[in-house]
C-alpha positions as CSV (number, residue, x, y, z in Angstrom):
1,M,0.1,-0.4,-0.3
2,S,1.7,3.7,-1.0
3,M,0.1,5.4,2.0
4,S,2.3,5.4,4.9
5,P,1.4,3.8,8.1
6,E,1.6,7.5,9.5
7,H,-0.9,8.7,7.0
8,M,-3.2,5.6,7.2
9,A,-3.2,6.2,11.5
10,A,-4.0,9.5,11.1
11,N,-7.0,9.0,8.8
12,I,-8.4,6.5,11.3
13,E,-7.9,8.4,14.0
14,R,-9.5,11.8,12.8
15,F,-13.0,10.2,12.7
16,S,-12.9,8.7,16.5
17,G,-14.6,10.5,19.3
18,Y,-18.2,12.3,17.2
19,A,-19.5,9.5,16.1
20,D,-22.9,10.4,17.7
21,T,-22.8,14.0,16.4
22,Y,-21.4,12.8,13.0
23,D,-24.5,10.3,13.2
24,A,-27.0,12.5,14.6
25,Y,-26.7,15.2,11.9
26,R,-25.2,13.9,8.3
27,P,-27.9,12.7,5.9
28,Q,-29.1,9.4,4.7
29,P,-27.9,8.3,1.0
30,P,-30.0,9.4,-1.8
31,A,-33.3,7.7,-1.5
32,A,-33.0,6.6,-5.3
33,L,-29.7,5.3,-5.0
34,P,-30.3,1.6,-4.2
35,S,-32.4,1.6,-7.2
36,I,-30.4,3.3,-9.9
37,L,-27.2,1.2,-9.3
38,T,-29.0,-2.3,-8.6
39,Q,-30.4,-1.4,-12.0
40,L,-26.9,-0.9,-13.2
41,A,-25.8,-3.8,-11.6
42,Q,-28.7,-5.8,-13.5
43,V,-29.5,-7.4,-10.3
44,Q,-33.3,-7.2,-9.0
45,R,-32.0,-8.1,-5.3
46,P,-27.9,-8.2,-4.6
47,R,-26.4,-11.0,-3.3
48,L,-23.9,-8.6,-1.4
49,V,-23.3,-5.0,-0.8
50,V,-19.8,-4.1,0.4
51,D,-19.9,-0.7,1.9
52,L,-16.2,1.0,2.0
53,G,-15.6,3.5,4.9
54,S,-19.0,2.6,6.4
55,G,-18.8,5.0,9.2
56,T,-22.0,5.0,11.7
57,G,-23.7,2.7,9.1
58,L,-26.1,5.6,7.7
59,S,-25.1,4.3,4.3
60,T,-25.0,0.2,5.2
61,V,-28.4,0.1,6.2
62,V,-30.3,1.2,3.1
63,W,-29.5,-2.1,2.2
64,A,-31.2,-4.4,4.7
65,D,-34.1,-5.1,2.7
66,I,-32.7,-4.8,-0.4
67,A,-29.8,-7.1,-0.3
68,D,-28.8,-10.5,0.7
69,E,-26.1,-9.4,2.6
70,V,-24.5,-6.3,3.6
71,I,-20.5,-6.0,4.8
72,G,-19.6,-2.7,5.7
73,I,-15.6,-2.0,6.0
74,E,-14.6,0.9,8.6
75,P,-12.0,0.6,10.4
76,N,-12.1,3.5,12.9
77,A,-13.5,1.5,16.3
78,D,-15.7,5.1,17.0
79,M,-17.6,4.8,13.9
80,R,-17.5,0.9,13.5
81,A,-19.3,0.5,17.4
82,K,-21.9,2.9,17.3
83,A,-22.7,1.1,13.7
84,A,-23.4,-2.3,15.5
85,R,-25.5,0.1,17.5
86,R,-27.6,1.1,15.2
87,V,-28.2,-2.4,13.4
88,S,-29.2,-4.0,16.8
89,T,-31.5,-1.5,17.3
90,L,-33.3,-1.7,13.6
91,P,-35.4,-4.6,12.3
92,A,-34.5,-6.8,9.6
93,T,-30.7,-5.6,9.9
94,A,-29.6,-9.4,10.8
95,N,-28.0,-9.6,7.3
96,V,-25.8,-6.4,7.6
97,H,-22.4,-6.6,9.7
98,F,-18.9,-4.5,9.8
99,E,-15.7,-5.8,9.9
100,N,-12.6,-4.1,11.2
101,T,-10.0,-3.7,8.3
102,V,-9.3,-1.1,5.4
103,S,-10.6,-0.3,1.9
104,S,-7.8,-2.0,-0.1
105,E,-8.0,-5.0,2.0
106,T,-11.6,-6.6,2.5
107,R,-10.1,-9.9,3.1
108,L,-13.5,-11.0,1.0
109,P,-13.3,-13.4,-1.7
110,D,-12.8,-12.6,-5.3
111,E,-15.5,-11.6,-7.3
112,C,-18.3,-12.1,-4.3
113,A,-20.1,-8.8,-4.3
114,D,-22.7,-7.6,-7.0
115,I,-22.2,-3.8,-5.6
116,V,-19.6,-1.8,-4.1
117,T,-19.7,1.8,-2.5
118,C,-18.0,4.5,-1.0
119,S,-20.2,7.2,0.8
120,Q,-18.3,10.6,0.9
121,S,-15.5,8.4,2.1
122,L,-13.3,7.7,-0.5
123,H,-11.2,10.6,-0.2
124,W,-9.5,9.8,2.6
125,M,-8.6,6.4,1.1
126,E,-5.5,5.7,-0.9
127,P,-7.2,5.9,-4.7
128,E,-5.5,2.9,-7.1
129,P,-5.5,0.1,-4.0
130,T,-8.9,1.0,-3.2
131,F,-10.1,0.8,-6.8
132,A,-8.1,-2.6,-7.2
133,E,-9.5,-4.1,-4.4
134,A,-13.5,-3.2,-5.7
135,A,-12.4,-4.5,-8.8
136,R,-11.6,-8.0,-7.5
137,I,-14.4,-7.9,-5.3
138,L,-17.0,-7.4,-7.5
139,R,-17.7,-10.3,-10.3
140,P,-18.1,-9.2,-13.7
141,G,-21.2,-6.5,-14.7
142,G,-20.6,-5.1,-10.8
143,I,-20.7,-1.7,-9.6
144,F,-18.7,0.9,-8.2
145,A,-20.5,3.9,-6.6
146,A,-18.3,6.7,-4.8
147,Y,-20.8,9.4,-4.2
148,D,-20.2,12.7,-2.1
149,C,-22.9,15.5,-1.6
150,D,-22.4,19.1,-2.0
151,W,-21.8,20.9,1.7
152,P,-23.8,23.2,2.7
153,P,-27.1,21.4,1.2
154,T,-29.6,24.2,-0.3
155,M,-31.6,25.9,2.0
156,R,-31.4,29.4,2.9
157,W,-28.6,31.2,1.0
158,E,-27.6,33.3,4.3
159,A,-26.9,30.4,6.6
160,E,-25.6,28.2,3.5
161,V,-22.6,31.6,3.7
162,A,-22.4,31.6,7.7
163,F,-21.5,28.1,7.5
164,Q,-18.9,28.2,5.0
165,D,-17.4,31.5,6.5
166,F,-17.2,29.1,10.0
167,C,-15.3,26.1,8.3
168,S,-12.7,28.2,6.5
169,R,-12.2,30.7,9.6
170,A,-12.2,27.3,11.6
171,E,-10.2,25.1,9.2
172,A,-7.4,28.3,9.1
173,I,-7.2,28.1,13.0
174,G,-6.2,24.1,12.4
175,E,-3.6,25.0,9.8
176,E,-2.2,27.6,11.2
177,R,-1.6,25.6,14.1
178,G,-0.7,22.5,12.9
179,F,-3.3,20.7,13.8
180,Y,-4.2,18.8,10.8
181,Q,-0.9,17.4,10.0
182,G,-0.2,13.4,8.9
183,F,-4.0,13.7,7.2
184,K,-3.7,12.7,3.7
185,K,-6.7,13.1,1.5
186,W,-7.4,13.3,-2.1
187,N,-9.2,16.1,-4.4
188,K,-13.0,14.6,-4.8
189,E,-13.3,16.5,-8.4
190,Q,-10.8,14.1,-9.5
191,H,-12.6,10.7,-8.2
192,L,-14.1,10.5,-11.8
193,V,-11.0,11.2,-13.5
194,R,-8.9,8.3,-11.0
195,I,-11.4,5.7,-11.1
196,K,-11.0,6.7,-15.4
197,A,-7.2,6.2,-14.9
198,S,-7.2,3.1,-13.3
199,G,-7.9,0.6,-15.5
200,H,-9.9,-1.4,-13.6
201,F,-13.5,-0.8,-15.0
202,R,-14.8,-1.1,-18.9
203,F,-17.7,1.5,-18.2
204,V,-17.4,4.8,-16.3
205,K,-19.8,7.6,-16.0
206,E,-20.7,10.7,-13.2
207,I,-24.4,11.1,-12.4
208,L,-26.2,13.5,-9.8
209,V,-28.7,12.4,-7.5
210,H,-30.9,14.8,-5.3
211,H,-32.2,14.2,-1.6
212,V,-34.2,15.8,0.5
213,E,-34.3,15.8,4.2
214,N,-35.4,18.5,6.6
215,G,-33.5,20.3,8.6
216,N,-33.4,23.7,11.4
217,A,-30.9,26.1,13.3
218,D,-29.7,22.9,15.7
219,R,-28.7,21.0,12.7
220,L,-26.9,23.1,11.0
221,V,-24.8,23.6,13.7
222,G,-24.2,20.0,14.6
223,I,-23.4,19.3,11.0
224,A,-20.8,21.7,11.2
225,L,-19.7,20.4,14.4
226,S,-20.1,16.7,12.4
227,Q,-16.9,17.9,9.6
228,G,-13.9,16.1,10.9
229,S,-11.8,19.2,10.8
230,I,-14.0,20.9,13.1
231,A,-13.8,18.1,15.6
232,T,-10.3,17.6,15.1
233,L,-10.1,21.7,16.7
234,L,-12.0,20.6,19.3
235,K,-10.2,17.6,20.3
236,R,-7.5,19.7,20.3
237,G,-8.8,21.6,23.5
238,L,-10.6,24.5,21.4
239,T,-13.4,25.6,22.9
240,L,-16.4,26.4,21.0
241,E,-16.5,30.1,21.3
242,E,-12.9,29.9,19.8
243,I,-13.7,28.3,16.5
244,G,-16.8,30.7,16.5
245,I,-20.0,28.3,16.8
246,D,-21.9,31.3,18.1
247,K,-21.8,33.8,15.2
248,L,-22.9,30.5,13.3
249,R,-25.8,29.6,15.6
250,G,-27.1,33.2,15.9
251,I,-26.9,33.8,12.0
252,A,-28.9,29.9,11.9
253,E,-31.8,30.4,14.6
254,R,-32.5,33.9,12.8
255,T,-32.5,32.9,9.0
256,L,-33.3,29.2,10.0
257,G,-35.2,29.0,13.1
258,R,-36.4,26.2,15.0
259,S,-38.9,24.5,12.5
260,P,-37.9,22.3,10.3
261,I,-37.8,23.1,6.3
262,P,-36.7,20.9,3.4
263,W,-32.7,20.7,2.8
264,Y,-32.6,19.9,-0.5
265,F,-29.0,17.6,-0.9
266,C,-26.8,17.3,-4.4
267,Y,-25.0,13.7,-4.7
268,R,-22.3,13.2,-7.0
269,V,-21.9,9.8,-8.0
270,R,-18.9,8.4,-9.7
271,I,-19.9,4.9,-10.9
272,G,-17.4,2.0,-12.1
273,V,-18.6,-1.2,-14.1
274,K,-16.6,-3.9,-13.6
């Protein structure tokens, strides 16, 4: 694996300590996505779906009623424990389980999966080994799909500007103090180019899928706190006041209020057919 052990350890550790916040405020995958992927895979009911970087299981459990078996691959202990608790409280999820390993070494058999997904996680994975592993475990004609939503979702423009300003200022603090050293991530805008260049997939394309959920001021603040860059500052001892959460909360309460309104998420889905 070309990623150094330091990068691997840092990337995994980045997601420790805020699984509950992540799980409470992050969006579900687009409702139409399973139907799109199963149609592309030309199968009515997948025998196996593998979710790489499955986190708290938000992107994994959506397959429980659709596939015979669902496996989440998640190396972070906090995230994986939260996912296991999620499954234990939901009905009809006995076919879902999580493995403590990484995207480039799933330890699954060759050609065992119909669909392999990466939900908002591919930018933290070493690209080429991940693509090679996805292709290895996919059966011929199987589908690899890496998808990310644009931040923030569309709701009220003043709140969106406040969210972007908050994240930019907070991340500048982290950069200035050297808190992000050791992490390595890849530009999401280059996902499609890298998937094509890997040579592991005979057809590659990007599609846009829209998704709607409700949100209010509290959720906007929660989504801000669910960002790994912000969680890193808090773990390093900064206070909410120091990172500027009060300003964000004030604008969110004024522009969004407490009553939920529709939030419109735009997902960019990069697809490869083995």
